[in-house]
C-alpha positions as CSV (number, residue, x, y, z in Angstrom):
1,M,-8.2,5.2,-2.8
2,D,-5.4,7.7,-2.0
3,V,-2.7,5.8,-0.1
4,D,-1.3,8.8,1.7
5,E,-4.7,9.7,3.0
6,F,-5.3,6.2,4.1
7,I,-2.0,6.1,5.9
8,Q,-2.8,9.4,7.7
9,Q,-6.2,8.0,8.9
10,N,-4.8,4.6,9.8
11,R,-1.4,5.2,11.4
12,A,-1.2,2.0,13.5
13,L,-2.1,-0.2,10.5
14,A,0.3,1.7,8.2
15,E,3.1,1.2,10.8
16,Q,2.3,-2.5,11.0
17,V,2.4,-2.8,7.2
18,E,5.8,-1.2,7.1
19,T,7.2,-4.2,9.0
20,Y,6.3,-6.4,6.0
21,R,8.9,-4.8,3.8
22,G,11.7,-7.2,2.7
23,Y,15.2,-6.0,3.1
24,W,15.8,-6.7,-0.6
25,E,13.0,-4.4,-1.8
26,S,14.0,-1.0,-3.3
27,E,11.9,2.0,-2.4
28,K,10.1,1.8,-5.8
29,H,9.3,-1.9,-5.3
30,W,8.2,-1.5,-1.7
31,E,6.0,1.6,-2.4
32,A,4.1,-0.4,-5.1
33,R,3.8,-3.5,-2.9
34,R,2.7,-1.5,0.1
35,E,0.0,0.2,-2.0
36,F,-1.2,-3.3,-3.1
37,I,-1.3,-4.4,0.6
38,L,-3.1,-1.3,1.8
39,R,-5.7,-1.4,-1.0
40,N,-6.6,-4.9,-0.2
41,I,-6.1,-5.3,3.6
42,S,-9.7,-4.6,4.4
43,D,-10.8,-7.7,2.4
44,F,-8.7,-10.0,4.6
45,E,-9.1,-11.1,8.2
46,L,-6.2,-11.1,10.5
47,Q,-5.6,-14.9,10.1
48,Q,-5.6,-14.4,6.3
49,L,-2.8,-11.8,6.4
50,D,-0.2,-14.3,5.2
51,H,-2.3,-15.0,2.2
52,L,-2.5,-11.3,1.3
53,L,1.2,-10.9,1.7
54,S,1.8,-13.8,-0.6
55,L,-0.5,-12.4,-3.2
56,S,1.4,-9.0,-2.9
57,M,4.7,-10.8,-3.6
58,V,3.2,-12.7,-6.6
59,W,2.1,-9.3,-8.0
60,A,5.4,-7.6,-7.3
61,N,7.5,-10.5,-8.6
62,N,5.5,-10.5,-11.8
63,V,5.7,-6.7,-12.3
64,F,9.3,-6.2,-11.2
65,L,11.0,-9.5,-11.9
66,G,8.9,-11.0,-14.7
67,C,8.1,-14.1,-12.8
68,R,5.3,-16.1,-14.4
69,Y,2.4,-17.8,-12.6
70,S,-0.8,-19.5,-13.6
71,A,-3.2,-17.4,-15.7
72,E,-5.8,-17.6,-12.9
73,L,-3.5,-16.4,-10.2
74,L,-2.2,-13.5,-12.4
75,E,-5.7,-12.5,-13.2
76,K,-6.6,-12.4,-9.5
77,V,-3.6,-10.2,-8.5
78,K,-4.0,-7.9,-11.5
79,E,-7.6,-7.3,-10.4
80,M,-6.4,-6.6,-6.9
81,A,-3.8,-4.2,-8.2
82,E,-6.2,-2.3,-10.4
83,G,-5.4,1.4,-10.2
84,I,-1.8,1.0,-8.9
85,V,0.6,2.9,-11.2
86,V,4.2,1.6,-11.4
87,V,6.3,4.2,-13.2
88,D,9.1,2.7,-15.4
89,A,8.1,-0.9,-14.7
90,P,10.4,-3.3,-16.6
91,V,9.1,-5.0,-19.7
92,F,9.9,-8.7,-20.0
93,K,9.8,-10.9,-23.0
94,T,9.4,-14.7,-22.9
95,R,12.0,-16.9,-24.6
96,D,9.4,-17.8,-27.2
97,E,8.7,-14.1,-28.0
98,I,12.4,-13.4,-28.4
99,I,12.9,-16.4,-30.8
100,K,9.8,-15.5,-32.8
101,K,11.1,-11.9,-33.2
102,Q,14.5,-13.3,-34.3
103,Q,12.9,-15.6,-36.8
104,V,10.9,-12.7,-38.3
105,C,14.0,-10.6,-38.5
106,L,15.9,-13.4,-40.2
107,R,13.1,-13.9,-42.8
108,T,12.9,-10.2,-43.5
109,D,16.7,-9.9,-43.8
110,T,16.7,-12.8,-46.3
111,H,14.0,-11.3,-48.4
112,T,15.7,-7.9,-48.6
113,R,19.0,-9.2,-50.1
């Protein structure tokens, strides 16, 4: 779905969605989360809107802040976000990944001396 085209055809809905932007969200963050909301809003009834907004925050927090959630929840929001392209998204490493890399470097360094 082309988000700009959807917004043109659904002005009132697009204006309503704009009210869900958090004051802390950068333009890049908000554009991605807005696309997530617009791509999925037709799958949710009005009384389920809070649930959709929560899922959009889970997805955005994972992408932009590296927040971790259950595998089941992450799988769900990643499916919902399929096709959304985030340019220059940060890459996060877990503590375990960093330690493992340091241990590999230490072993390699020891063997090269």
